[in-house]
N, C-alpha and C positions, 0 to 999 in steps of 0.2 A: 504494500500500500504506500502511496506517496504521502509523505509528511507535509501537512499544511502549516506554513509559518505565517503568522500575522504580524503586521507592523503598523506604526503610526509615525508619520513624518516628523511630528513635534518632538518625539523622543529619540530620534536618530542623531548621532553625533555629527557635527558640521566640521568638515576638513577644509582648511584654508588652502587656496591654490598657491603654488610656488610664486606666481607672478603677482599675487595680491589682488587679482581682478575679480575674485568671487570665492564662494564656498560650495562644496559638494556634500550632499547627504546620500551615502550609499545605502541602498535598500538590500541588495544581495550581490554577492560575487561567488561564482561557482567555478571550480570546486572550492569548498571552504578552505581558507588558508592560502589560496593562490595569490601571487603577487600581481601587480598591475601589468606585468610583462607576460604572464602565462595563464590568465584566466580563460575559461571556455565561454562564459557569458556573464554580463554584469548589467545591472539596472540601477540608476541613480537619479537624483533630482539635484539640479545645480542652480544657485543664485548668481547671476552675472551682474556685477556692480560697476564694471568699467570695461571699456573697449580693450581688445587684445587678441592674441592668437589662441587657438585651440591647441591642446596637446595632441601630438601625432601618435596614433595607435596603428602600427604596421601590422597587416594581416587581419584587421578587424573591420567588420561592417557595422555601420552606425545608423540608428534611427533617432531623430530629434523632434520634439514637439514642444511648443511654447505653452506653458500653463498660465502665466500671469505676466502683466506688464504691457508697455507700449509697443513692444516689438524689437527685433534685432535684425540688422543687415549682416548676412553671411556672405563672404567672398572667398573664392579659391581660384587662383590663376591656373593651377594644375588641372582642376576639375572643370574649368570654364563655368564656374558657378558664381552668380550674383543674385541673391534672393533676399527679400524682406520676409522674415518669418513672424507671423502675428499669432495672437492667442485665439485662433479660429479653428482649431482642431486639425490643421494641416500637419501631416507627418512628412518630414524630410529624410530621405534615405541617402547616405553618402559613404564613401570609403574613408576609413580612418587613416589610410596611407597618405592622403593629400594634406597640404598646408591649408588651414582654414583660419580666417580672421573674422572677428565679430565687432560690430559697431552698434551701440545702442541707439534706438530711434527716439528714445525719451529717457525715462528713469530706468531703474534696475528691473531685470526680468528674471523669471524662474522657468527653467526648462526641465523636461523629462528625457532621459537618455537611455537608450538600449544599445549595448555593444555585444556582438557575437563574433567568435573566432571563425574566420572564413574557412569553409570546407569541413567544419566540425558541427556547428550549429547555425540555424537560420531562424530569423524572427519575423513575425507578422504583427504589426502594431495597429490597433483600431481604437476608435472612440465610440462608446455605446451610450445611447440615451433611452433605448427600448430594451425590454427583457431579452436575454440571450443566454447561450451556453457554449462552452468549448470542451473539447476532449483532446488532451495533449499529454505528452510525457513530461513537459515542464511548462509552467505558465505563471503569469503574474497579473494581478488586477489592482489598480489604484483608483479609489473613489475620489473624484476631483470636485464634485459638487453634490449637494443634497444628501439623501440617505437611501440605502438599498440593502437588500438581504442577499447574502452570498451563501449558496449551499454547495457543499463539497461532500465527498464520501466520508470524511471525518467529522461531519457536523455542519452547523451553519452559524453565521455571525451577521449582526447588523453593523454596517459600515457607515461612518460619517466622513465628510470631506477630509482628505489627508490620511485616511486609513486604507489598508488593503491586505492582501495575502499573496503568497507565492508557494510553489511546490516544484519539486523535481524528483523523479523516481519512475515508478511504473505509470502507464497511461492512466490518467485520472480525468474525471469530469467535474466541471464547475458550472453552476447556474447562477445568473445574476438577475435580480428582480427589483426594479425601482420601487421605493417606498414614498418618494416625494416627486412632485411634478417636474422639479428642476434637476433630478438625479442624472449624473453623468459619471462615466468611468473610462479609464484607459485600460485596454486589455492587450496583453502581450502573449502570443502563442509561440512557443519555442519547440522546434523539431530538430533532432539530431540528423546530420547528413550522413547517409549510408555511404561508406567508402567503397 
């Protein structure tokens, strides 16, 4: 059975960036104890307080979604990318191999990050506002607004904004049911890549 791990963003430790431009709250890094150079997959929330470069993650595929703030402009000469990312549920997928710079469009922003080791894991990131379910060997759900009930093989929980759950192990099912009209969640489905 896949162990269900619950989390609350408010209780996660904030790790300051080396360049001083923000902080990251890591939700999960697998396998447990892996360094930032050898993880299989990682999910985190970051607060960007100042313009600056993104860290380069060679061999990693990334998904980025803005949770709060006025927006951020992301540019990469290598990837030919110049995009304004707003808090409108748009998910940006890009390679961690390329140089990426960020420029705030207003005040500080908060983003949601998914990183997967290329050729080992692949991720699908969606925003849900209507009842839904997933069946996967690994996954994560973050409640971003309102309240909802999350049902898993190991039980159920009522989630408020900033709370969520994740699992990895055997194939497991998760069902999400909104309890308020404004309920919204980010859902990450992770599948291992068969060699």
